[in-house]
N, C-alpha and C positions, 0 to 999 in steps of 0.2 A: 504492499501498498504505499501509495506518496502522501505526501503533507496536506494535501489539499483532499482524498477522499479520506483522509483520517479526519480532518477537522469539519468537514461535511456527515459525517455518520455520525460522531459526537452529536454535532446539532441535532442529527434526527433522532436516534437513539438516548442521549445520556439527559437525564433533568438538567436543567439550565439554570444551576446557584451558583456557578463559577461564571467568572468573566474573564477566557484563557486570551495571550496573544496569536497571531496566527504563527507560531513555530511547532513544534512537533520533536520532541527532544528524545532521544534512537540509545544513546551510551553516554557513561561517563568514567574520567578517566582522576585520582584526583583530586583537582579543584576544577577542572573544566567538564563542560558538557558539550555535547554535540548533538546535532539534530540531523535530520535526513535527509537536508541536500547537504551533508557533510560541514556546515560552519562549526567552528567553535568558540565556547563562551566563557569567561571565566566567572566564577559562580560566587556569589557572594550569598547567597539565600541558603544554602545547603538544606534546600527542602523542608523552608521552617525552623533552620537552625536545629536540624535531624540528623541529618550528615557529620558527624565529629568526624568521626575518620577518612570521608572523604569520598569518592567512587571508586569502585575495584581493589577496595582494601582484599587480598587474597586470603585468609583467612573468613571471611563469615562467607562466604558459598562453599569453603571447604565442611565447615561448623554446620552449615545447613545439612549439607547432602548426608554427612556424617550422622545427624539427630534423626534426620528425616526416612533415613534406611532403616533406623533402631525402631522407633516410636514416632509417630505426629501427633496424636491427640488420644487422649482416653477420659478428658472433662477430669474438672476438680474433685469427682467420686472417688477418685482412687490416689495415691500415692505415684510420685515422678521425682525422678533422682535431680532434672535438672532446672528443678525450681525451689526445690530445696536450699540446691547450693548456694542460689542466687540468691535467692530471700539471707541465708548466712553470711555471704557478702557482701551485700547491701547494708547491712546490720555490724557486720566489723567493723563500714564503714564509712557508719553515720551516728548519730544523736541513739539511733529506734532501737526498739526490743523486737517489732514483731514489721513483717512487710501483709501487704494483699495487694496481690496481682490483679492488673484491666487490662483493659487495650486502645488507652490513652487519656489523655490531662482531663478531658471533661470527666470521664468516666473514676479520673481517681480525685475527681472534687466532688463529682457525686457523692460517693461513698466517704468524701470526710466531711460534708454535711451530714452522714446518715450518724456517721462514728462520732460526731460533737452531741446530736441531737438528742442518741443514747446514752450517752455520758452523763448529760445535764439532767435527764431524765431520772437518771438512775439515783445520782448521786444528789439531786437536790429536787425530784417531784416537777409537778406541773410547770409549767409558764417559762422555765427557764429558755425559751426558742430561737430566740433573736441572734441573725446571723450577721456580723460587722464586715462590711468592706470598704474598698474605698474609690473615690472620682478615679477615672482614668483603667481602670481593672479590665483585667477577661480572665475569665475562669474557666470558659465553654459557651457551648450553645445547647446541648443538651435545657431542661429545664431547671431545675434546681441551678446548677452551673451559670442559667444565663440569667437567674435575677439576682445575681452576684457579680453582671456583669453591666454595669450602668451605662449602657448608651443607647440611648431614645429608638435610634436606628434599626437596634436590634434586637430589641425587647418589644414595641412599640406591636408587631403582627401576630404576636404572641399573648397578647396580655387575656386574661390575668394568669400572671405569674408564683413561683410562691410566696405567704406569705411570710411577716417578722425577718424581713431585711433591713438593713438599716446601713443607709451609704454614709461615710467621713472622708474629709478632704484627706491628701496623699500628701502626704510630709508634713501634719501639723502636727505637734503634739500633745494640745491641748484641745485640738477636736476630737483628737482619738480616742482624749481621758473622757468629756462629755461625750462619747457616744459608749463606749464600754462601762453600761449600768449593771445592773443586777439581774438582769433578764435576760444578756445574752449569754448564749451558750459557746459562738467560736466568732474570732476574729480571722478572717484569710486578709490575705496581705501579698504581694510579690514584693519581694527584694529587690527587684530591679523589673520594674513594669517594662512589657514586651510591644503588645499592641498599644499599647497606652503613649507609644514615643520616644521606649530607652528612657527612662529617668530612675534613678538608682533614688533607692530608700535613703534619709541621712539616718546615722548613729544616733542621733538623738530622739530620732523619730521612734524606731525601730525597738528602742528603750524604753521608751513611754508604753509603746502598744503591748509589749511583754508585762510591767510592770502595772498598767492597768487590768488585762486579763486575768494576772496572779490574784487580783483583788477579790474579785467577782469568781472566784475559779470557772471561769472562761479557757478556752482551748486556741491555743494561738498557733494558726493554719499557715505555713507558708507553702507557697504555690511554685515551684522550683520547675516548672514545665517547660518553661524555656531560659531561664537565667540558669539553671542546675545542671551537674554533670559536666564539669569543668570548663563550660562559655565564658565565665569573671576568670580562667585562671584559679579558680578554685573549686574542689569537686562537689563542693555545696556555696552557693552562694554568700547565703548566711554566715558564713566562715569567714568571712569578713567583718563583721557587724558583733563579733562578739555573743551574738545575740540566738537561743536553742529553743528553737519550737516543740508544742507536743505533738502536731502533724503534720509531715510534706509531701506534699504530693510532687509527683516526678512519670516523665512520661518522653516527648518529642525525640531523644537522641539511645535511649534507652537501649532500645535493641539493632541498630545498626541501621536504622531505615525503617525494619517489620513492625509491627502496631502492636505497642505494649504503653501501659502505664502502671504506677504503683502507687500506691497509698503506706506511708511509712508513719510509722506508732509508738508512742513510748508503754510503757508497762500498764500505766494508769488508764490510760484508753483500754490498751487491750482487754485487760480482766472487765470490763464492762460487757463484752461481746460474746456472744456465745454461736453456736455452729444455728443454722439457718437466719441469721442477722442479715447477711448480705453475702451475694452469690454471684458469678458468672462461669458461664459458661465455656468461655475460652482464654479466660487470665489465666497466664503462667505456664501456656503452651509448650512442651519439651521442644519443638524448633526454635521459638523465637527466644525461651529464657535460656538454650546451650549459647544463643549469639549472643545476646544480653553477657555473661560473663563473660564473653570474653572482652564486652567493650568495657562493660566498668573496668577490670581489670588493666585497661589498655588508659583510663581516662583519673584512676584514680592516681596512676604513679605519680611521683614528686615531681621526677624530670619532666615527662611530662606535660604538668600546671607551668611548671616553672617556663619553661616553651612558648606555652601560653599568651603568661603573661606578659614576658618579653617582646612575642608578635602583636602584642594585644598595645603594646607600648609603644611601636614601632609604625604600627597603621593610626595612632593617634596622632601621633610628630608628623608623619607626612600628609592627614589630613588638612590637620592646622598649616599647613604649607598651602591650601589654599587661597588664591583671592576671588572670592567672591562675593560680591557685595549682598547677595541675599541669605547667606548661612547668620544665622541668628546663634545659634550653640554646635558645641559637638561635645556627645555626650556619652560613657558607656564603662564598661569594667572591662579589662580582659578583651575579648573575640566577640563582643556586644556592644555597637559601637550606633549611635542616632545621632543623624545631621537634620538639625532642625533648619528650616528653610522660615523665611517668609513671603513664600505664594506654598499656593498648591502645586506638589510634587510628581503628580499622578502620573501628567504625562514623561516626564521626567524620566521616568519608569519604564512606562512602556517606550522610550526616545533609548533605551540604555541597547536593545538587542542590538541594534543599530551599528552598537560600538563594542557589539562583541563582551556585552556585560550582562549578568543577570545580577537586579538589583529588586525589593521589595522595600514599598512603605509601610510605617505602624502610624496610621492616620493619615490626613489630608498633607501633609507640612514636613513630613519626618522620613528619610530616606535612614533606613535598620540595615546594616550591613553586621549579619553573622553565618560569616563564611564557614567551610570545615575548619576546625581546630588543626587541621593539616597543615593549613598554609603557608608559604615560605614567604621571608623577606622579601627576594625575588618578582614572588607573586602578589606581593601585596602591593611592591613599586608598580609593575603592570596594572592591578588593579584600580591604584592612587591617579595613576596616569592616563587611561582610559575614562575614568572617572572625571576628570581634569577636562579632558577633548571632548565629551560629553556636556558638561559646564558651558563650556566653550561655544558649541556650535549650538545653545538653546540658545547666547546674549545674540550671537549674531545672526539665529533666524529672529530672535526677540525684538 
């Protein structure tokens, strides 16, 4: 099939809930993507912060094939070795005592909502049901996660949403303290907001949230679906802050591009949960778990994380050398960088393909750069060169 036929078939047969550019990607190698016409693109999206190890890592297909030849699926009715080994690995490399496996970040957050409600009911009885989240947050598109994702254009068509949600101002300690009252079961916060424009939390804010949650025995949930697993140069984004959650949700890079999410909890949360409280047919499947164990081991390596921090600093330096009057701010941590403009940059994202560059926005005026974590300094230099050419080209056309 050529590109045009693929696009025509998609328009005819696939539900139109995505707006895709007229390019069909066929294969990838390292940080590069290739389309069906043989064009090469430097990828700064990584499948939306998923492909941490880039494209073509030889171990991932080898592990998939080896495990698939033995066992693909038996459901969570039975014990299997791969998900148990992965759970131990995640516990050993985090604050957590127990892990629940699912298939996406949204599912991980749905589980966290349920776990928090069960904890509050068990420990405090009726009435402690409010979930606090923050302006600019993104926790998913399923009904519970959508209720704590305060975006009117996402929420409006699907109301009424889950009740007992309270939205406070991000990075405002006083607003957090005011919102976290005795009726609160849990507080959800991204240490670095992803879809909200690559906005890092401040140390003071996360400390205030932790203290306020402790004061009313509300659970603190860190959503690290996008910012976790090495993206910031720390295995977990919250390590930078010295603040520890009661629950953490993870997904995107966890299984190297295969669909997987997880909800990590402390023992006090685990103690209120019993068989039948939550479940999933496919969560923690043998193939994805085997791959995820390899990915986590790679991403947890201290030398690997040091390299992410160094290359992130290099990317920041190069971006700050750009001379563009429309750039308002450049922010982020590690290889999670946002470039804020004083104009709508969505046309820029589309035009980037003409420069052999794959970009994604985070809101209408922020370019998000979340490349594979294996990107080299030379590839960063090439990416910034192409991005500079894109900006200059837009200025000339404007």
